[in-house]
DRENLUMMAR-404195 format. One record per residue (C-alpha): x negated, y negated, z negated; residue in three letters. Coordinates in steps of 0.02 Angstrom, whole numbers, padded with zeros to 5 digits, always signed. Layout:
<nodes>
XYZALA ...
</nodes>
This chain:
<nodes>
-00328+01108-00585MET -00156+01034-00614ALA -00157+00926-00769ALA +00029+00914-00803SER +00111+00968-00641GLY +00128+00785-00593ALA -00047+00736-00547TRP -00211+00826-00517ILE -00368+00807-00620ARG -00523+00850-00520SER -00652+00966-00594ALA -00807+00865-00637MET -00976+00920-00696SER -01098+00820-00800THR -01243+00917-00727THR -01309+00923-00551GLY -01406+00808-00435PRO -01342+00652-00521ASN -01369+00706-00700SER -01544+00634-00710GLY -01498+00467-00634LYS -01468+00312-00736SER -01305+00275-00649ARG -01169+00406-00650ALA -01058+00428-00496PRO -00912+00309-00493ARG -00744+00392-00523ARG -00612+00377-00388VAL -00424+00403-00410LEU -00331+00441-00248ILE -00146+00393-00240VAL -00058+00456-00083ASP +00098+00560-00056ASP +00019+00664+00083HIS -00091+00808+00020PRO -00185+00816+00185ILE -00237+00634+00167VAL -00298+00662-00011ARG -00395+00814+00047GLN -00473+00715+00189GLY -00527+00574+00072LEU -00599+00700-00049ARG -00703+00779+00089ARG -00770+00611+00143ILE -00830+00575-00034MET -00888+00746-00091GLU -01062+00727-00013ASN -01088+00550-00078GLU -01200+00548-00232ASP -01125+00387-00300ASP -00941+00437-00286LEU -00834+00573-00364ILE -00647+00602-00356VAL -00583+00611-00534CYS -00399+00638-00493GLY -00255+00628-00371GLU -00074+00568-00382ALA +00069+00559-00260GLU +00188+00440-00351THR +00169+00272-00437ALA +00222+00348-00603ARG +00092+00485-00590ASP -00039+00356-00541ALA -00006+00254-00699ARG -00024+00410-00806THR -00183+00461-00718ALA -00261+00289-00742ILE -00229+00296-00929LYS -00295+00472-00949GLU -00441+00470-00827LEU -00503+00289-00834SER -00560+00286-00651PRO -00682+00158-00584ASP -00574+00125-00431VAL -00401+00168-00365MET -00365+00204-00182ILE -00179+00185-00146ALA -00061+00193+00001ASP +00086+00075+00024ILE +00211+00215+00055SER +00235+00324-00098LEU +00367+00447-00153LYS +00505+00368-00258GLN +00416+00201-00262SER +00325+00064-00172ASP +00140+00028-00160GLY +00160-00160-00181ILE +00244-00134-00349GLU +00108-00011-00400LEU -00030-00134-00358VAL +00056-00273-00454ARG +00084-00162-00605ASP -00093-00093-00608VAL -00167-00267-00589ARG -00060-00329-00734ALA -00109-00187-00851HIS -00285-00150-00788HIS -00353-00318-00728PRO -00531-00253-00705GLN -00488-00098-00603LEU -00535-00118-00418PRO -00395-00069-00298ILE -00421-00021-00116LEU -00263-00003-00011VAL -00280+00128+00125LEU -00129+00129+00239SER -00061+00168+00411MET +00041+00008+00409HIS -00011-00144+00509ASP -00146-00240+00419GLU -00089-00401+00504ALA +00072-00389+00404ILE +00014-00308+00242TYR -00168-00349+00207ALA -00147-00528+00147GLU +00010-00484+00049ARG -00077-00339-00039MET -00224-00450-00085LEU -00100-00576-00155SER -00019-00437-00256ALA -00187-00393-00334GLY -00278-00274-00217ALA -00464-00299-00187ASN -00466-00227-00012GLY -00361-00163+00131TYR -00413-00038+00264ILE -00315+00058+00395MET -00310+00247+00393LYS -00370+00244+00573GLN -00537+00174+00518ALA -00694+00280+00534ALA -00753+00370+00377SER -00911+00264+00373GLU -00807+00105+00370GLN -00697+00177+00233PHE -00852+00207+00126LEU -00910+00029+00159VAL -00741-00040+00102SER -00737+00072-00053LEU -00912+00022-00109ARG -00873-00161-00073ARG -00726-00165-00194VAL -00822-00060-00322LEU -00959-00191-00319ASP -00834-00330-00354GLY -00807-00389-00176GLY -00657-00409-00062ILE -00635-00305+00094TYR -00526-00339+00247VAL -00559-00313+00431SER -00642-00450+00532GLU -00477-00484+00623ALA -00382-00506+00459VAL -00520-00614+00387GLY -00518-00728+00539ASN -00329-00743+00530ASN -00336-00790+00346MET -00466-00923+00386ILE -00354-00993+00524GLN -00207-01002+00404LYS -00313-01090+00274PHE -00378-01214+00402ALA -00204-01250+00470ALA -00131-01276+00297GLY +00059-01289+00298GLY +00065-01311+00487SER +00026-01127+00525TYR +00174-01038+00606ILE +00166-00852+00643SER +00245-00781+00800ALA +00288-00620+00707ASN +00464-00626+00633PRO +00411-00507+00494ILE +00302-00647+00424ASP +00461-00744+00385ARG +00505-00617+00251LEU +00457-00637+00069SER +00360-00497-00014ASN +00520-00432-00095ARG +00613-00435+00070GLU +00469-00344+00153LEU +00475-00212+00016GLN +00660-00185+00046ILE +00640-00178+00235LEU +00504-00049+00207HIS +00619+00055+00097MET +00760+00045+00223ILE +00639+00106+00355GLY +00594+00253+00242LYS +00777+00301+00237GLY +00813+00243+00060MET +00989+00187+00017SER +01029+00021-00066THR +01055+00112-00230ARG +00887+00203-00216GLU +00796+00041-00173ALA +00877-00047-00321ALA +00825+00093-00438GLY +00646+00096-00373SER +00626-00093-00391LEU +00725-00108-00553ASN +00848-00225-00469LEU +01037-00227-00464SER +01126-00161-00310ILE +01199-00335-00286LYS +01025-00412-00283THR +00964-00288-00154VAL +01118-00323-00047GLU +01079-00509-00056SER +00902-00474+00004HIS +00971-00369+00146ARG +01079-00515+00202GLN +00930-00633+00201ARG +00825-00508+00299ILE +00959-00498+00432LYS +00966-00687+00449ARG +00777-00705+00461LYS +00762-00566+00590LEU +00914-00623+00690ASN +01009-00462+00660LEU +01199-00463+00657ALA +01246-00302+00570THR +01188-00178+00440GLY +01172-00047+00576THR +01051-00157+00671GLN +00953-00187+00512LEU +00933-00001+00482VAL +00882+00030+00662GLN +00757-00114+00658TYR +00685-00055+00493ALA +00663+00125+00552VAL +00583+00071+00716ASN +00469-00052+00627TRP +00422+00074+00492PHE +00373+00203+00622THR +00276+00077+00725GLY +00397+00064+00871ARG +00466-00110+00842GLU +00420-00229+00981SER +00576-00332+01014SER +00539-00457+00876GLY +00712-00439+00799GLY +00807-00507+00948THR +00923-00360+00975SER +01094-00395+01046GLU +01235-00383+00917PRO +01323-00217+00918SER +01504-00176+00886GLU +01464-00088+00722SER +01537-00163+00562PRO +01416-00243+00441ASP +01344-00132+00306ALA 
</nodes>
């Protein structure tokens, strides 16, 4: 079942209940670094006549290889991936495969990520907490050329559009650029400055500059506070809005 040890090609049959139909099942590539999540998605789709999992990948590099070799009809991808970042993957896939629908399936707050991922090139965003029926709705929506976000995200995007440049978010995370959000995300995952620079193909100095801007925007005084904030935010525990009191730790 393993194609090259890096990604998994699913066994597919050209015969069966769909073989006599005019439209073949649409091929789905799952990109997630948690095997249990990939297995769960596979089980959701295995009884759907119009969908078939053609492969799985757990890194951005493996996903790019799988796309080239399997030519899927849609890619489902998480934001958090081993050795990489989902935002970069979406941008890269959109640049090289402009017609491939991309559905982002993530545990991370849609209020922060959904609009950014759509701007990066995704066709839809759905939380992992969603019911399986809603997941199938979102997947078929992007396969049919549509855009999928939750009603709450859609309403928020409409409010932003209506307000124009006067819209101000109460969430300090919204002050960050996409690149700064990527780096905050990587810090929260426990990646070092060097590892983040390598993953994003940036210099260490550039990443350090982004770290300084993140601290200013989130009202954080030290590198230690930044790491603590990033870890808490990444794990869903951040609620202070970046207003922590300065500590005695030296900047990092």
